[in-house]
Jmol script that loads the backbone (N, CA, C; Angstrom):
load data "model"
ATOM      1  N   MET A   1      18.114  35.325  12.544  1.00  0.00           N
ATOM      2  CA  MET A   1      17.796  33.915  12.674  1.00  0.00           C
ATOM      3  C   MET A   1      16.303  33.708  12.823  1.00  0.00           C
ATOM      4  N   VAL A   2      15.639  34.585  13.576  1.00  0.00           N
ATOM      5  CA  VAL A   2      14.207  34.441  13.778  1.00  0.00           C
ATOM      6  C   VAL A   2      13.455  34.662  12.478  1.00  0.00           C
ATOM      7  N   ALA A   3      13.897  35.633  11.684  1.00  0.00           N
ATOM      8  CA  ALA A   3      13.234  35.914  10.413  1.00  0.00           C
ATOM      9  C   ALA A   3      13.307  34.704   9.484  1.00  0.00           C
ATOM     10  N   ALA A   4      14.429  34.010   9.484  1.00  0.00           N
ATOM     11  CA  ALA A   4      14.561  32.819   8.649  1.00  0.00           C
ATOM     12  C   ALA A   4      13.612  31.723   9.121  1.00  0.00           C
ATOM     13  N   ASP A   5      13.445  31.592  10.425  1.00  0.00           N
ATOM     14  CA  ASP A   5      12.525  30.591  10.960  1.00  0.00           C
ATOM     15  C   ASP A   5      11.090  30.906  10.583  1.00  0.00           C
ATOM     16  N   VAL A   6      10.738  32.178  10.624  1.00  0.00           N
ATOM     17  CA  VAL A   6       9.381  32.579  10.255  1.00  0.00           C
ATOM     18  C   VAL A   6       9.148  32.316   8.774  1.00  0.00           C
ATOM     19  N   GLN A   7      10.122  32.635   7.946  1.00  0.00           N
ATOM     20  CA  GLN A   7       9.980  32.379   6.516  1.00  0.00           C
ATOM     21  C   GLN A   7       9.876  30.890   6.239  1.00  0.00           C
ATOM     22  N   PHE A   8      10.654  30.093   6.948  1.00  0.00           N
ATOM     23  CA  PHE A   8      10.569  28.649   6.780  1.00  0.00           C
ATOM     24  C   PHE A   8       9.187  28.142   7.191  1.00  0.00           C
ATOM     25  N   GLY A   9       8.654  28.684   8.275  1.00  0.00           N
ATOM     26  CA  GLY A   9       7.316  28.284   8.726  1.00  0.00           C
ATOM     27  C   GLY A   9       6.249  28.619   7.704  1.00  0.00           C
ATOM     28  N   TRP A  10       6.319  29.802   7.119  1.00  0.00           N
ATOM     29  CA  TRP A  10       5.343  30.179   6.093  1.00  0.00           C
ATOM     30  C   TRP A  10       5.487  29.295   4.864  1.00  0.00           C
ATOM     31  N   ALA A  11       6.703  28.998   4.455  1.00  0.00           N
ATOM     32  CA  ALA A  11       6.908  28.133   3.292  1.00  0.00           C
ATOM     33  C   ALA A  11       6.351  26.745   3.557  1.00  0.00           C
ATOM     34  N   LEU A  12       6.545  26.247   4.752  1.00  0.00           N
ATOM     35  CA  LEU A  12       6.020  24.943   5.103  1.00  0.00           C
ATOM     36  C   LEU A  12       4.500  24.937   5.098  1.00  0.00           C
ATOM     37  N   GLN A  13       3.892  25.974   5.640  1.00  0.00           N
ATOM     38  CA  GLN A  13       2.438  26.058   5.643  1.00  0.00           C
ATOM     39  C   GLN A  13       1.889  26.127   4.225  1.00  0.00           C
ATOM     40  N   LEU A  14       2.520  26.927   3.380  1.00  0.00           N
ATOM     41  CA  LEU A  14       2.027  27.039   2.012  1.00  0.00           C
ATOM     42  C   LEU A  14       2.217  25.744   1.246  1.00  0.00           C
ATOM     43  N   SER A  15       3.297  25.030   1.507  1.00  0.00           N
ATOM     44  CA  SER A  15       3.498  23.761   0.819  1.00  0.00           C
ATOM     45  C   SER A  15       2.511  22.713   1.300  1.00  0.00           C
ATOM     46  N   LEU A  16       2.103  22.807   2.538  1.00  0.00           N
ATOM     47  CA  LEU A  16       1.122  21.861   3.064  1.00  0.00           C
ATOM     48  C   LEU A  16      -0.312  22.283   2.750  1.00  0.00           C
ATOM     49  N   LEU A  17      -0.492  23.479   2.246  1.00  0.00           N
ATOM     50  CA  LEU A  17      -1.818  23.986   1.950  1.00  0.00           C
ATOM     51  C   LEU A  17      -2.388  23.397   0.666  1.00  0.00           C
ATOM     52  N   THR A  18      -1.549  22.954  -0.238  1.00  0.00           N
ATOM     53  CA  THR A  18      -2.007  22.459  -1.529  1.00  0.00           C
ATOM     54  C   THR A  18      -3.005  21.307  -1.409  1.00  0.00           C
ATOM     55  N   PRO A  19      -2.781  20.295  -0.555  1.00  0.00           N
ATOM     56  CA  PRO A  19      -3.796  19.245  -0.444  1.00  0.00           C
ATOM     57  C   PRO A  19      -5.144  19.772   0.049  1.00  0.00           C
ATOM     58  N   TYR A  20      -5.126  20.790   0.903  1.00  0.00           N
ATOM     59  CA  TYR A  20      -6.383  21.337   1.393  1.00  0.00           C
ATOM     60  C   TYR A  20      -7.169  21.990   0.274  1.00  0.00           C
ATOM     61  N   ILE A  21      -6.468  22.645  -0.634  1.00  0.00           N
ATOM     62  CA  ILE A  21      -7.140  23.287  -1.760  1.00  0.00           C
ATOM     63  C   ILE A  21      -7.804  22.244  -2.641  1.00  0.00           C
ATOM     64  N   GLN A  22      -7.213  21.073  -2.737  1.00  0.00           N
ATOM     65  CA  GLN A  22      -7.761  20.012  -3.572  1.00  0.00           C
ATOM     66  C   GLN A  22      -8.829  19.197  -2.852  1.00  0.00           C
ATOM     67  N   VAL A  23      -8.722  19.040  -1.544  1.00  0.00           N
ATOM     68  CA  VAL A  23      -9.622  18.157  -0.796  1.00  0.00           C
ATOM     69  C   VAL A  23     -10.844  18.892  -0.254  1.00  0.00           C
ATOM     70  N   LEU A  24     -10.687  20.146   0.119  1.00  0.00           N
ATOM     71  CA  LEU A  24     -11.781  20.874   0.761  1.00  0.00           C
ATOM     72  C   LEU A  24     -13.062  20.946  -0.055  1.00  0.00           C
ATOM     73  N   PRO A  25     -13.024  21.151  -1.366  1.00  0.00           N
ATOM     74  CA  PRO A  25     -14.292  21.155  -2.093  1.00  0.00           C
ATOM     75  C   PRO A  25     -15.057  19.836  -1.987  1.00  0.00           C
ATOM     76  N   CYS A  26     -14.334  18.724  -2.009  1.00  0.00           N
ATOM     77  CA  CYS A  26     -15.000  17.418  -1.859  1.00  0.00           C
ATOM     78  C   CYS A  26     -15.609  17.274  -0.471  1.00  0.00           C
ATOM     79  N   VAL A  27     -14.870  17.675   0.554  1.00  0.00           N
ATOM     80  CA  VAL A  27     -15.367  17.568   1.924  1.00  0.00           C
ATOM     81  C   VAL A  27     -16.583  18.471   2.111  1.00  0.00           C
ATOM     82  N   ARG A  28     -16.574  19.639   1.504  1.00  0.00           N
ATOM     83  CA  ARG A  28     -17.734  20.530   1.600  1.00  0.00           C
ATOM     84  C   ARG A  28     -18.972  19.894   0.988  1.00  0.00           C
ATOM     85  N   ILE A  29     -18.807  19.270  -0.168  1.00  0.00           N
ATOM     86  CA  ILE A  29     -19.950  18.615  -0.818  1.00  0.00           C
ATOM     87  C   ILE A  29     -20.463  17.473   0.042  1.00  0.00           C
ATOM     88  N   TRP A  30     -19.543  16.652   0.561  1.00  0.00           N
ATOM     89  CA  TRP A  30     -19.965  15.524   1.395  1.00  0.00           C
ATOM     90  C   TRP A  30     -20.640  15.998   2.678  1.00  0.00           C
ATOM     91  N   SER A  31     -20.093  17.039   3.282  1.00  0.00           N
ATOM     92  CA  SER A  31     -20.682  17.513   4.537  1.00  0.00           C
ATOM     93  C   SER A  31     -22.038  18.175   4.301  1.00  0.00           C
ATOM     94  N   ASP A  32     -22.229  18.816   3.156  1.00  0.00           N
ATOM     95  CA  ASP A  32     -23.534  19.400   2.858  1.00  0.00           C
ATOM     96  C   ASP A  32     -24.599  18.329   2.669  1.00  0.00           C
ATOM     97  N   LYS A  33     -24.195  17.158   2.195  1.00  0.00           N
ATOM     98  CA  LYS A  33     -25.138  16.065   1.980  1.00  0.00           C
ATOM     99  C   LYS A  33     -25.279  15.164   3.206  1.00  0.00           C
ATOM    100  N   CYS A  34     -24.468  15.400   4.218  1.00  0.00           N
ATOM    101  CA  CYS A  34     -24.480  14.553   5.419  1.00  0.00           C
ATOM    102  C   CYS A  34     -25.727  14.844   6.262  1.00  0.00           C
ATOM    103  N   SER A  35     -26.357  13.789   6.734  1.00  0.00           N
ATOM    104  CA  SER A  35     -27.547  13.954   7.587  1.00  0.00           C
ATOM    105  C   SER A  35     -27.363  13.166   8.881  1.00  0.00           C
ATOM    106  N   SER A  36     -26.229  13.352   9.526  1.00  0.00           N
ATOM    107  CA  SER A  36     -25.926  12.661  10.776  1.00  0.00           C
ATOM    108  C   SER A  36     -26.707  13.280  11.927  1.00  0.00           C
ATOM    109  N   LYS A  37     -26.933  12.477  12.955  1.00  0.00           N
ATOM    110  CA  LYS A  37     -27.627  13.025  14.123  1.00  0.00           C
ATOM    111  C   LYS A  37     -26.745  14.003  14.900  1.00  0.00           C
ATOM    112  N   TYR A  38     -25.430  14.015  14.603  1.00  0.00           N
ATOM    113  CA  TYR A  38     -24.500  14.932  15.262  1.00  0.00           C
ATOM    114  C   TYR A  38     -24.343  16.243  14.497  1.00  0.00           C
ATOM    115  N   GLY A  39     -25.006  16.369  13.372  1.00  0.00           N
ATOM    116  CA  GLY A  39     -24.908  17.571  12.573  1.00  0.00           C
ATOM    117  C   GLY A  39     -24.179  17.311  11.266  1.00  0.00           C
ATOM    118  N   ARG A  40     -24.070  18.340  10.466  1.00  0.00           N
ATOM    119  CA  ARG A  40     -23.425  18.181   9.162  1.00  0.00           C
ATOM    120  C   ARG A  40     -21.918  18.271   9.238  1.00  0.00           C
ATOM    121  N   ARG A  41     -21.374  19.079  10.127  1.00  0.00           N
ATOM    122  CA  ARG A  41     -19.935  19.335  10.146  1.00  0.00           C
ATOM    123  C   ARG A  41     -19.178  18.524  11.205  1.00  0.00           C
ATOM    124  N   ARG A  42     -19.816  18.221  12.309  1.00  0.00           N
ATOM    125  CA  ARG A  42     -19.101  17.583  13.429  1.00  0.00           C
ATOM    126  C   ARG A  42     -18.454  16.247  13.081  1.00  0.00           C
ATOM    127  N   PRO A  43     -19.105  15.345  12.323  1.00  0.00           N
ATOM    128  CA  PRO A  43     -18.407  14.089  11.979  1.00  0.00           C
ATOM    129  C   PRO A  43     -17.128  14.326  11.179  1.00  0.00           C
ATOM    130  N   PHE A  44     -17.143  15.330  10.321  1.00  0.00           N
ATOM    131  CA  PHE A  44     -15.960  15.618   9.512  1.00  0.00           C
ATOM    132  C   PHE A  44     -14.869  16.273  10.354  1.00  0.00           C
ATOM    133  N   ILE A  45     -15.254  17.108  11.295  1.00  0.00           N
ATOM    134  CA  ILE A  45     -14.275  17.706  12.206  1.00  0.00           C
ATOM    135  C   ILE A  45     -13.634  16.623  13.060  1.00  0.00           C
ATOM    136  N   LEU A  46     -14.424  15.687  13.558  1.00  0.00           N
ATOM    137  CA  LEU A  46     -13.892  14.594  14.370  1.00  0.00           C
ATOM    138  C   LEU A  46     -12.954  13.702  13.555  1.00  0.00           C
ATOM    139  N   ALA A  47     -13.385  13.325  12.359  1.00  0.00           N
ATOM    140  CA  ALA A  47     -12.546  12.464  11.515  1.00  0.00           C
ATOM    141  C   ALA A  47     -11.241  13.173  11.142  1.00  0.00           C
ATOM    142  N   GLY A  48     -11.325  14.448  10.804  1.00  0.00           N
ATOM    143  CA  GLY A  48     -10.118  15.195  10.454  1.00  0.00           C
ATOM    144  C   GLY A  48      -9.164  15.333  11.618  1.00  0.00           C
ATOM    145  N   SER A  49      -9.700  15.600  12.808  1.00  0.00           N
ATOM    146  CA  SER A  49      -8.821  15.743  13.972  1.00  0.00           C
ATOM    147  C   SER A  49      -8.179  14.410  14.348  1.00  0.00           C
ATOM    148  N   LEU A  50      -8.896  13.309  14.178  1.00  0.00           N
ATOM    149  CA  LEU A  50      -8.296  11.997  14.446  1.00  0.00           C
ATOM    150  C   LEU A  50      -7.192  11.678  13.447  1.00  0.00           C
ATOM    151  N   MET A  51      -7.428  12.002  12.183  1.00  0.00           N
ATOM    152  CA  MET A  51      -6.393  11.747  11.172  1.00  0.00           C
ATOM    153  C   MET A  51      -5.156  12.606  11.415  1.00  0.00           C
ATOM    154  N   ILE A  52      -5.343  13.856  11.823  1.00  0.00           N
ATOM    155  CA  ILE A  52      -4.200  14.725  12.120  1.00  0.00           C
ATOM    156  C   ILE A  52      -3.444  14.201  13.339  1.00  0.00           C
ATOM    157  N   SER A  53      -4.169  13.709  14.348  1.00  0.00           N
ATOM    158  CA  SER A  53      -3.508  13.157  15.535  1.00  0.00           C
ATOM    159  C   SER A  53      -2.655  11.946  15.180  1.00  0.00           C
ATOM    160  N   VAL A  54      -3.182  11.076  14.336  1.00  0.00           N
ATOM    161  CA  VAL A  54      -2.429   9.897  13.909  1.00  0.00           C
ATOM    162  C   VAL A  54      -1.204  10.321  13.095  1.00  0.00           C
ATOM    163  N   ALA A  55      -1.373  11.297  12.205  1.00  0.00           N
ATOM    164  CA  ALA A  55      -0.257  11.748  11.373  1.00  0.00           C
ATOM    165  C   ALA A  55       0.848  12.374  12.220  1.00  0.00           C
ATOM    166  N   VAL A  56       0.482  13.182  13.202  1.00  0.00           N
ATOM    167  CA  VAL A  56       1.493  13.816  14.063  1.00  0.00           C
ATOM    168  C   VAL A  56       2.219  12.760  14.894  1.00  0.00           C
ATOM    169  N   THR A  57       1.491  11.751  15.350  1.00  0.00           N
ATOM    170  CA  THR A  57       2.120  10.662  16.106  1.00  0.00           C
ATOM    171  C   THR A  57       3.095   9.889  15.226  1.00  0.00           C
ATOM    172  N   ILE A  58       2.703   9.613  13.992  1.00  0.00           N
ATOM    173  CA  ILE A  58       3.596   8.908  13.069  1.00  0.00           C
ATOM    174  C   ILE A  58       4.842   9.741  12.784  1.00  0.00           C
ATOM    175  N   ILE A  59       4.670  11.046  12.604  1.00  0.00           N
ATOM    176  CA  ILE A  59       5.827  11.914  12.369  1.00  0.00           C
ATOM    177  C   ILE A  59       6.764  11.885  13.578  1.00  0.00           C
ATOM    178  N   GLY A  60       6.199  11.878  14.769  1.00  0.00           N
ATOM    179  CA  GLY A  60       7.018  11.849  15.974  1.00  0.00           C
ATOM    180  C   GLY A  60       7.837  10.577  16.115  1.00  0.00           C
ATOM    181  N   PHE A  61       7.286   9.473  15.637  1.00  0.00           N
ATOM    182  CA  PHE A  61       7.972   8.186  15.741  1.00  0.00           C
ATOM    183  C   PHE A  61       8.576   7.751  14.403  1.00  0.00           C
ATOM    184  N   SER A  62       8.809   8.692  13.497  1.00  0.00           N
ATOM    185  CA  SER A  62       9.276   8.331  12.160  1.00  0.00           C
ATOM    186  C   SER A  62      10.649   7.663  12.178  1.00  0.00           C
ATOM    187  N   ALA A  63      11.537   8.088  13.058  1.00  0.00           N
ATOM    188  CA  ALA A  63      12.857   7.453  13.128  1.00  0.00           C
ATOM    189  C   ALA A  63      12.732   6.007  13.595  1.00  0.00           C
ATOM    190  N   ASP A  64      11.878   5.770  14.588  1.00  0.00           N
ATOM    191  CA  ASP A  64      11.672   4.403  15.063  1.00  0.00           C
ATOM    192  C   ASP A  64      10.995   3.536  14.007  1.00  0.00           C
ATOM    193  N   ILE A  65      10.034   4.105  13.308  1.00  0.00           N
ATOM    194  CA  ILE A  65       9.348   3.365  12.248  1.00  0.00           C
ATOM    195  C   ILE A  65      10.330   3.043  11.124  1.00  0.00           C
ATOM    196  N   GLY A  66      11.182   3.999  10.772  1.00  0.00           N
ATOM    197  CA  GLY A  66      12.204   3.739   9.755  1.00  0.00           C
ATOM    198  C   GLY A  66      13.154   2.635  10.177  1.00  0.00           C
ATOM    199  N   TYR A  67      13.539   2.633  11.448  1.00  0.00           N
ATOM    200  CA  TYR A  67      14.424   1.580  11.940  1.00  0.00           C
ATOM    201  C   TYR A  67      13.731   0.216  11.875  1.00  0.00           C
ATOM    202  N   LEU A  68      12.447   0.169  12.242  1.00  0.00           N
ATOM    203  CA  LEU A  68      11.705  -1.090  12.176  1.00  0.00           C
ATOM    204  C   LEU A  68      11.516  -1.583  10.745  1.00  0.00           C
ATOM    205  N   LEU A  69      11.471  -0.655   9.796  1.00  0.00           N
ATOM    206  CA  LEU A  69      11.296  -1.037   8.394  1.00  0.00           C
ATOM    207  C   LEU A  69      12.611  -1.334   7.690  1.00  0.00           C
ATOM    208  N   GLY A  70      13.724  -1.316   8.424  1.00  0.00           N
ATOM    209  CA  GLY A  70      14.991  -1.736   7.852  1.00  0.00           C
ATOM    210  C   GLY A  70      16.022  -0.655   7.683  1.00  0.00           C
ATOM    211  N   ASP A  71      15.768   0.542   8.156  1.00  0.00           N
ATOM    212  CA  ASP A  71      16.756   1.605   8.063  1.00  0.00           C
ATOM    213  C   ASP A  71      17.897   1.296   9.023  1.00  0.00           C
ATOM    214  N   ALA A  72      19.101   1.297   8.512  1.00  0.00           N
ATOM    215  CA  ALA A  72      20.260   0.967   9.338  1.00  0.00           C
ATOM    216  C   ALA A  72      20.921   2.245   9.838  1.00  0.00           C
ATOM    217  N   ASP A  73      21.692   2.120  10.889  1.00  0.00           N
ATOM    218  CA  ASP A  73      22.397   3.268  11.448  1.00  0.00           C
ATOM    219  C   ASP A  73      23.405   3.839  10.452  1.00  0.00           C
ATOM    220  N   GLU A  74      23.965   2.999   9.581  1.00  0.00           N
ATOM    221  CA  GLU A  74      24.944   3.477   8.621  1.00  0.00           C
ATOM    222  C   GLU A  74      24.327   4.424   7.600  1.00  0.00           C
ATOM    223  N   ASP A  75      23.021   4.316   7.376  1.00  0.00           N
ATOM    224  CA  ASP A  75      22.365   5.132   6.356  1.00  0.00           C
ATOM    225  C   ASP A  75      22.254   6.587   6.768  1.00  0.00           C
ATOM    226  N   HIS A  76      22.281   6.873   8.048  1.00  0.00           N
ATOM    227  CA  HIS A  76      22.108   8.262   8.494  1.00  0.00           C
ATOM    228  C   HIS A  76      23.147   8.659   9.533  1.00  0.00           C
ATOM    229  N   LYS A  77      24.370   8.192   9.359  1.00  0.00           N
ATOM    230  CA  LYS A  77      25.394   8.485  10.347  1.00  0.00           C
ATOM    231  C   LYS A  77      25.867   9.939  10.302  1.00  0.00           C
ATOM    232  N   ASN A  78      25.657  10.645   9.194  1.00  0.00           N
ATOM    233  CA  ASN A  78      26.104  12.035   9.094  1.00  0.00           C
ATOM    234  C   ASN A  78      25.118  13.004   9.720  1.00  0.00           C
ATOM    235  N   PHE A  79      23.881  12.623   9.908  1.00  0.00           N
ATOM    236  CA  PHE A  79      22.874  13.503  10.446  1.00  0.00           C
ATOM    237  C   PHE A  79      22.911  13.483  11.966  1.00  0.00           C
ATOM    238  N   LYS A  80      22.980  14.658  12.570  1.00  0.00           N
ATOM    239  CA  LYS A  80      23.073  14.745  14.020  1.00  0.00           C
ATOM    240  C   LYS A  80      21.749  15.142  14.672  1.00  0.00           C
ATOM    241  N   GLY A  81      20.797  15.640  13.912  1.00  0.00           N
ATOM    242  CA  GLY A  81      19.478  15.962  14.471  1.00  0.00           C
ATOM    243  C   GLY A  81      19.378  17.361  15.055  1.00  0.00           C
ATOM    244  N   THR A  82      20.445  17.893  15.584  1.00  0.00           N
ATOM    245  CA  THR A  82      20.399  19.247  16.150  1.00  0.00           C
ATOM    246  C   THR A  82      21.594  20.041  15.706  1.00  0.00           C
TER     247      THR A  82
END
end "model"
wireframe off; spacefill off
backbone 0.3
color backbone group
């Protein structure tokens, strides 16, 4: 069971890695041209960490957000969550 969880984790990481491969070159170019008083990399690290925090919060409240957007209980009555 643990081996399957580890494989699932690696598959998830690799599937989420694709946007980084596409976005990182642009961020590198922008950060190299950045002349902020906080440095070249720190504004991008701060912005990225804030965006990740917002995304994780949205994922955590996704069921509530779905309910607010019109998802009814009948649509997911077969799913038990655990």
